[in-house]
C-alpha positions in Angstrom: -45.2 41.0 -11.9 -45.8 38.3 -9.3 -49.5 38.2 -10.1 -48.6 37.7 -13.8 -46.2 34.9 -13.0 -48.8 33.1 -10.9 -51.4 33.5 -13.7 -49.0 32.0 -16.2 -48.3 29.1 -13.9 -52.0 28.4 -13.5 -52.5 28.5 -17.2 -49.6 26.1 -17.6 -51.0 23.6 -15.0 -54.5 23.9 -16.6 -53.0 23.1 -20.0 -51.2 20.1 -18.7 -54.3 18.8 -17.0 -56.4 19.2 -20.2 -53.8 17.4 -22.3 -53.4 14.5 -19.9 -54.9 11.2 -21.3 -58.2 10.2 -19.9 -58.2 6.5 -19.1 -61.5 4.6 -19.3 -62.0 1.3 -17.6 -63.8 -1.5 -19.4 -64.8 -4.9 -18.0 -65.1 -7.5 -20.7 -66.7 -10.8 -20.4 -64.2 -13.5 -21.0 -65.7 -16.9 -21.8 -62.8 -18.0 -24.0 -59.5 -16.7 -25.2 -61.0 -15.7 -28.5 -64.2 -14.0 -27.4 -64.1 -11.0 -25.1 -66.9 -8.4 -25.2 -69.4 -6.2 -23.5 -72.3 -3.9 -24.5 -73.7 -0.6 -23.2 -77.2 -2.1 -22.7 -79.4 -5.1 -23.4 -83.2 -5.5 -23.6 -84.9 -7.0 -20.6 -81.6 -7.5 -18.8 -82.1 -8.7 -15.2 -79.8 -7.3 -12.5 -77.9 -5.4 -15.2 -76.8 -8.7 -16.7 -75.8 -7.4 -20.2 -74.2 -10.7 -21.3 -76.3 -13.7 -20.5 -79.8 -12.5 -20.8 -82.2 -13.6 -23.6 -81.0 -10.6 -25.7 -77.6 -10.3 -24.2 -74.2 -9.8 -25.8 -73.3 -13.5 -25.9 -75.8 -13.8 -28.8 -73.4 -11.8 -30.9 -70.7 -14.5 -30.8 -72.6 -17.7 -30.6 -72.2 -18.6 -34.3 -75.9 -18.7 -35.0 -78.2 -16.2 -36.6 -81.3 -17.4 -34.7 -80.3 -15.3 -31.6 -79.6 -11.6 -31.4 -78.3 -8.9 -29.1 -81.0 -6.3 -28.7 -80.1 -2.9 -27.2 -82.0 -1.9 -24.1 -82.9 1.8 -24.6 -86.5 2.9 -24.9 -85.8 4.6 -28.3 -84.1 3.1 -31.4 -80.8 2.7 -29.6 -78.7 5.3 -31.4 -75.3 5.7 -29.6 -75.5 2.3 -28.0 -72.2 0.4 -28.2 -70.5 -2.9 -28.6 -66.9 -3.5 -27.4 -64.9 -6.6 -28.4 -61.3 -7.7 -28.7 -60.3 -8.1 -32.3 -57.6 -10.6 -33.6 -54.2 -9.4 -34.5 -53.8 -8.2 -38.1 -57.6 -8.3 -38.5 -58.7 -7.2 -42.0 -62.5 -7.5 -41.9 -65.5 -7.2 -39.6 -68.5 -9.3 -40.6 -71.9 -8.3 -39.2 -75.5 -9.4 -39.5 -77.2 -6.1 -38.7 -80.7 -7.4 -37.8 -82.6 -10.3 -36.3 -81.5 -13.3 -38.4 -83.9 -15.9 -37.0 -86.3 -15.4 -39.9 -87.4 -12.7 -42.4 -90.4 -11.7 -40.3 -88.4 -10.9 -37.2 -85.9 -9.1 -39.4 -88.5 -6.8 -40.9 -90.4 -6.2 -37.6 -87.3 -5.0 -35.7 -84.8 -2.2 -36.3 -81.7 -3.0 -38.4 -78.3 -1.3 -38.4 -78.1 1.4 -41.1 -75.0 3.3 -40.1 -72.3 2.4 -37.6 -69.1 4.2 -36.3 -66.0 2.1 -35.8 -63.1 3.1 -33.5 -60.3 1.4 -31.8 -59.0 1.5 -28.2 -55.8 0.1 -26.9 -56.5 -1.7 -23.6 -54.0 -2.7 -20.9 -55.0 -5.3 -18.3 -53.3 -4.6 -15.0 -51.7 -7.8 -13.6 -54.2 -9.6 -11.4 -57.3 -7.8 -12.7 -58.8 -10.9 -14.3 -61.2 -13.6 -13.2 -62.6 -16.8 -14.6 -65.2 -14.9 -16.6 -64.1 -11.3 -16.8 -61.1 -9.2 -17.6 -60.5 -5.5 -16.8 -58.8 -3.2 -19.3 -57.8 0.4 -18.9 -58.1 2.0 -22.3 -57.1 5.0 -24.4 -58.8 5.8 -27.7 -57.0 5.6 -31.1 -57.4 8.8 -33.1 -58.9 7.3 -36.3 -62.7 6.8 -36.5 -64.6 5.4 -39.5 -68.3 5.4 -40.3 -70.0 2.8 -42.5 -73.4 2.6 -44.1 -74.9 -0.9 -44.2 -77.5 -2.2 -46.7 -80.9 -3.2 -45.5 -80.4 -6.9 -46.5 -81.0 -10.2 -44.8 -77.4 -11.3 -45.0 -73.9 -10.9 -43.5 -72.1 -7.8 -44.6 -68.3 -7.6 -44.7 -66.6 -4.3 -43.7 -62.9 -3.7 -44.4 -61.0 -2.6 -41.3 -58.7 0.0 -42.9 -56.7 1.1 -39.9 -53.0 1.6 -40.4 -51.4 -1.3 -38.6 -48.0 0.4 -38.2 -49.5 3.6 -36.7 -51.7 1.4 -34.4 -48.6 -0.5 -33.3 -46.8 2.8 -32.5 -49.9 4.1 -30.6 -49.9 0.8 -28.6 -46.3 1.3 -27.6 -47.1 4.9 -26.6 -50.1 3.7 -24.5 -47.9 1.2 -22.7 -45.4 3.9 -21.8 -48.2 6.2 -20.6 -49.6 3.4 -18.4 -46.2 2.9 -16.8 -46.2 6.6 -15.9 -49.7 6.8 -14.6 -50.1 3.5 -12.7 -48.0 1.4 -10.3 -49.5 -1.9 -11.3 -47.6 -4.3 -13.6 -49.0 -4.9 -17.1 -50.7 -8.3 -17.4 -51.6 -8.1 -21.1 -52.5 -5.7 -23.9 -55.2 -5.9 -26.5 -56.8 -3.9 -29.3 -60.5 -3.3 -28.7 -63.1 -2.4 -31.4 -65.9 -0.1 -30.5 -69.0 -0.3 -32.6 -71.5 2.6 -32.1 -75.0 2.7 -33.6 -75.4 6.0 -35.6 -78.6 5.3 -37.6 -81.1 2.5 -38.1 -83.7 1.1 -40.5 -87.0 1.2 -38.6 -88.8 -2.0 -37.9 -92.5 -2.4 -38.9 -93.6 -3.3 -35.4 -90.9 -2.8 -32.7 -88.4 0.1 -32.1 -85.6 -2.2 -30.9 -82.4 -2.5 -32.8 -81.0 -6.0 -33.2 -77.6 -7.5 -34.3 -77.5 -11.3 -34.7 -73.8 -11.9 -35.2 -70.3 -10.4 -35.3 -67.2 -12.2 -36.5 -63.8 -11.5 -38.0 -61.7 -12.8 -40.9 -60.8 -16.0 -39.0 -64.4 -17.3 -39.4 -66.7 -17.9 -42.3 -70.3 -18.3 -41.1 -73.3 -19.0 -43.4 -76.9 -18.7 -42.6 -78.7 -22.1 -42.5 -81.9 -20.4 -43.7 -80.2 -20.1 -47.1 -79.6 -23.8 -47.3 -81.3 -25.7 -50.1 -80.4 -29.2 -48.9 -80.2 -30.4 -45.3 -78.4 -33.7 -45.7 -76.0 -35.0 -48.4 -75.4 -38.7 -48.8 -72.6 -38.6 -51.4 -70.6 -36.3 -53.7 -68.9 -37.4 -56.9 -67.9 -36.5 -60.5 -69.6 -37.9 -63.6 -67.7 -40.1 -66.1 -66.7 -37.2 -68.3 -65.3 -35.4 -65.2 -66.9 -32.1 -66.1 -69.7 -32.2 -63.6 -69.9 -32.3 -59.8 -72.9 -34.4 -58.7 -74.4 -35.2 -55.3 -77.1 -37.4 -53.8 -79.6 -36.6 -51.0 -81.9 -39.1 -49.3 -84.7 -37.9 -51.6 -82.9 -37.4 -54.9 -79.9 -38.7 -56.9 -77.6 -37.0 -59.4 -78.2 -33.4 -58.4 -75.9 -31.1 -60.4 -73.7 -29.2 -58.0 -71.6 -27.6 -60.7 -71.0 -28.1 -64.4 -68.3 -26.8 -66.8 -67.9 -28.4 -70.2 -64.5 -26.8 -70.6 -63.1 -28.2 -67.4 -62.1 -31.4 -65.6 -62.9 -31.7 -61.9 -61.0 -33.7 -59.3 -62.4 -33.9 -55.7 -59.5 -33.5 -53.2 -61.4 -33.6 -49.9 -64.9 -33.8 -48.5 -65.7 -32.8 -45.0 -67.1 -35.6 -42.8 -70.6 -34.2 -42.9 -70.3 -33.8 -46.7 -71.2 -30.1 -46.5 -67.8 -28.7 -47.6 -66.0 -29.8 -50.8 -62.4 -29.1 -51.8 -62.0 -29.4 -55.6 -59.4 -28.9 -58.3 -60.7 -27.5 -61.6 -58.4 -28.1 -64.7 -58.7 -27.1 -68.3 -60.1 -29.9 -70.5 -58.4 -29.2 -73.8 -55.2 -31.2 -74.4 -52.8 -32.8 -72.0 -50.8 -29.6 -71.4 -53.9 -27.9 -70.0 -53.9 -30.3 -67.1 -50.7 -28.8 -65.8 -52.8 -25.7 -64.8 -55.2 -26.0 -61.9 -57.5 -23.9 -59.8 -58.7 -24.8 -56.3 -62.3 -24.2 -55.4 -64.5 -24.6 -52.3 -68.1 -25.7 -52.5 -70.9 -25.8 -49.9 -73.2 -28.7 -50.8 -76.0 -27.6 -48.5 -76.1 -24.2 -50.2 -75.4 -25.7 -53.7 -72.9 -23.0 -54.2 -69.2 -22.4 -55.0 -67.8 -20.4 -52.0 -64.3 -19.4 -52.9 -65.1 -15.7 -53.6 -67.4 -15.4 -50.6 -64.7 -16.8 -48.3 -62.1 -14.5 -49.9 -64.2 -11.5 -49.1 -64.5 -12.4 -45.5 -60.8 -13.3 -45.2 -59.9 -9.9 -46.5 -58.0 -11.0 -49.6 -58.1 -13.5 -52.4 -57.5 -17.0 -51.1 -55.4 -19.4 -53.2 -54.8 -23.1 -53.1 -53.8 -25.7 -52.5 -56.5 -25.9 -49.9 -56.6 -28.3 -47.0 -59.3 -29.2 -44.5 -58.1 -29.4 -40.9 -60.4 -30.5 -38.0 -59.6 -29.4 -34.5 -61.8 -30.0 -31.4 -64.8 -30.6 -33.6 -64.3 -27.5 -35.7 -63.5 -27.5 -39.4 -60.8 -25.2 -40.7 -59.7 -24.4 -44.2 -56.0 -23.8 -44.7 -55.2 -21.5 -47.6 -52.7 -19.1 -49.1 -53.4 -15.4 -49.6 -52.3 -14.0 -52.9 -49.0 -12.1 -52.3 -48.1 -13.9 -49.1 -45.8 -16.9 -48.8 -47.4 -18.4 -45.7 -50.6 -20.3 -44.9 -53.5 -19.0 -43.0 -56.7 -20.6 -41.9 -60.4 -19.8 -41.5 -63.1 -21.7 -39.7 -65.9 -22.9 -41.8 -69.3 -22.9 -40.1 
């Protein structure tokens, strides 16, 4: 009887140990309050510097497609990972899953084909932070999603369909567990996104997988390689008010947009004349002018951008729109359909 009791106790202890949460420590590079990240490897990293090397993690968040993070494994890099902090209430992940400097480098290197997305709740013990790094002890959230990307030379937008209420409940549970398991005080908490490579499109020359850029729904980033015009001198409407026109140093009267059934009014132009805030109104009758639609144009791309920005923002954006410049950065303030508050997205 005593032997059976001891056996049952051992089984109980073993079960408790197996069910105890396994904390994993992550050290993220912290160059700014909005960018915190690390990677599992990087090509040609010296002294295990995964961040600042030629192909380091910093290239993922430098707001340019001409650089890339390149994983450092000898094979195609399946199971290599990226970790980053995501903004609160984040709705979309935007990713350029190849080398975006030019089409040749894109084709010669591996591109992302399938990725696995998962979340972790991270807790920073008080004092475990430096000028450039921050330490998180993390527990994984149960939901995991896989996405297949197209082999296309462009940014692809992935909806982040995690249940925010369940995630908030898991965060509270993680905080309670941290207080039980550790003596340190909590400095801060964060939601971390883990991106794991599951499959790749093979490059024609090198077996290295590249990712040029990652950003979320608070940033719209376009690729300068798609630009048609590099400099705009002026933007204006014609005398009939049904055509948006622009001048470059080489050519005058370029048609940016025409609609014979509409009347256009330019509300704002960015200081570099690249971004244009416009109201489009029906042309028939005076009553039609009471209705209006706000549109955003990129003159360098010669393209109306309202839908593209909506896709990145994670919902249909609605006017009135306003440009707001802060510390040299241009932001678009907008309303999301179904919400009674303004949001903003950086235009780059």
